[in-house]
C-alpha positions in Angstrom: -24.9 205.2 69.1 -26.4 204.0 65.9 -26.2 200.4 64.6 -24.0 201.5 61.7 -21.4 203.2 64.0 -21.3 200.1 66.1 -20.8 197.9 63.1 -18.0 200.2 61.9 -16.3 200.0 65.3 -16.5 196.2 65.2 -15.1 196.1 61.6 -12.1 198.2 62.8 -11.5 195.9 65.8 -11.9 192.8 63.6 -9.6 194.0 60.9 -6.9 194.9 63.6 -7.2 191.4 65.1 -6.7 189.8 61.7 -3.7 192.0 60.8 -2.0 191.6 64.1 1.8 192.2 64.1 4.3 189.4 64.2 4.9 187.8 67.6 8.4 188.0 69.1 8.9 184.3 68.3 8.0 184.9 64.6 10.4 187.9 64.4 13.2 185.8 66.0 12.5 182.9 63.6 12.5 185.3 60.6 15.7 187.0 61.7 17.3 183.5 62.3 16.6 182.5 58.7 17.8 185.8 57.3 21.1 185.3 59.1 21.2 181.6 57.8 20.6 183.0 54.3 23.5 185.5 54.7 25.8 182.8 56.1 24.9 180.4 53.3 25.5 183.1 50.7 28.9 183.8 52.1 29.8 180.0 52.1 28.4 179.7 48.6 30.6 182.4 47.3 33.7 180.3 48.2 32.3 177.0 46.7 33.1 175.4 43.4 30.1 175.4 41.0 29.5 171.6 41.0 29.8 171.3 44.8 27.4 174.3 45.2 24.8 173.0 42.8 24.9 169.6 44.5 24.5 171.1 48.0 21.7 173.5 46.9 19.8 170.7 45.3 20.0 168.5 48.4 19.1 171.3 50.8 16.1 172.3 48.7 14.8 168.8 48.9 15.6 168.7 52.6 13.7 171.9 53.5 10.7 170.9 51.3 10.4 167.6 53.2 7.7 167.0 55.8 10.0 164.9 57.9 13.1 167.0 58.4 14.9 164.5 60.7 14.6 161.7 58.2 15.5 164.0 55.3 18.6 165.3 57.2 19.9 161.7 57.6 19.7 161.3 53.9 21.8 164.3 53.1 25.4 163.9 52.0 28.0 164.8 54.6 29.1 167.9 52.7 25.5 169.2 52.7 25.1 168.5 56.4 28.4 170.4 57.2 27.4 173.4 55.1 23.9 173.5 56.7 25.4 173.1 60.2 28.0 175.8 59.6 25.3 178.3 58.4 23.0 177.3 61.3 25.6 177.8 63.9 26.5 181.2 62.5 22.7 182.1 62.4 22.6 181.2 66.2 25.4 183.7 66.9 28.6 181.6 66.7 31.7 183.2 65.1 33.0 180.7 62.6 35.0 180.9 59.3 32.5 180.8 56.5 34.3 179.2 53.6 34.1 175.9 51.8 36.7 176.0 49.0 37.0 173.0 46.7 40.0 171.6 48.6 38.0 171.6 51.9 34.9 170.2 50.2 37.0 167.3 48.8 38.4 166.6 52.3 34.8 166.4 53.6 33.8 164.1 50.7 36.8 161.8 51.4 35.8 161.8 55.1 32.3 160.6 54.2 33.7 157.8 52.0 35.8 156.8 55.0 32.6 156.5 57.1 33.0 159.7 59.2 30.3 162.1 60.4 30.1 165.9 60.8 30.6 165.5 64.5 34.2 164.2 64.1 36.0 167.5 63.8 39.4 169.2 64.2 39.9 173.0 64.0 42.4 175.4 62.5 44.2 177.1 65.4 44.4 180.4 63.5 41.0 180.9 61.7 38.8 178.2 63.3 37.9 176.4 60.1 36.6 173.0 60.7 38.1 169.8 59.3 37.1 166.2 59.6 38.9 163.8 61.9 38.2 160.1 62.2 38.4 159.4 65.9 39.8 156.3 67.6 37.4 156.4 70.5 34.6 158.5 71.8 34.2 158.8 75.5 33.2 161.7 77.7 36.2 161.4 80.1 39.0 160.5 77.7 41.0 162.6 75.2 39.8 161.9 71.7 42.7 161.6 69.3 42.3 161.4 65.5 43.1 158.0 63.9 43.5 159.6 60.5 44.2 163.2 59.8 43.3 164.4 56.4 45.5 167.5 56.6 47.8 169.1 59.2 47.6 172.6 57.8 44.6 174.7 57.0 43.8 175.2 53.2 42.3 178.6 54.0 45.1 180.3 56.1 47.9 177.7 56.5 47.4 177.4 60.3 47.9 174.2 62.3 44.9 171.8 62.3 44.2 169.8 65.4 41.6 168.7 67.9 39.6 171.6 69.3 42.5 174.1 68.9 40.2 177.1 68.4 36.9 176.4 70.1 37.4 178.2 73.4 39.7 181.1 74.2 41.3 179.1 77.0 42.2 176.3 74.6 43.4 178.7 72.0 45.7 180.5 74.5 46.9 177.1 75.7 47.7 176.1 72.1 49.5 179.3 71.4 51.7 179.0 74.6 52.6 175.4 73.7 53.4 176.3 70.1 55.7 179.2 71.1 
């Protein structure tokens, strides 16, 4: 085998090593962000223009940041809720993807009242999430909202309450008690 044929073989091997296909982790990460983009686009289609431009501006700054944890803490509650909703859908959760002006204003009022995105109630029919300021947080006690921003869903008119929709067992329990 001549020196030139050996060099040609090495060039082929080297070029294949450089142009290696995506790893499984890279593919999953790419698919996750594609699903996040689709979910965000669906949410964005239901948002009022001023809410959308505000959220997009904040999220662009957030994702451009080197310190994502500190950057997320600086986001408004509405931006955190939209990002969280899109992220959970990207991870495979089945949630209602909508943020109409009425719901965005409820989240803005919740932020002014000192609430967080973790204080939630759900619509019993469609699963849309609403803020709830909670009296106490304890693992073994029932958490009851101290202030309810709405008792009916702005999306479908269903009843809004603490964790009505989150699990099939809770949903069935709610539907039996409401009948």
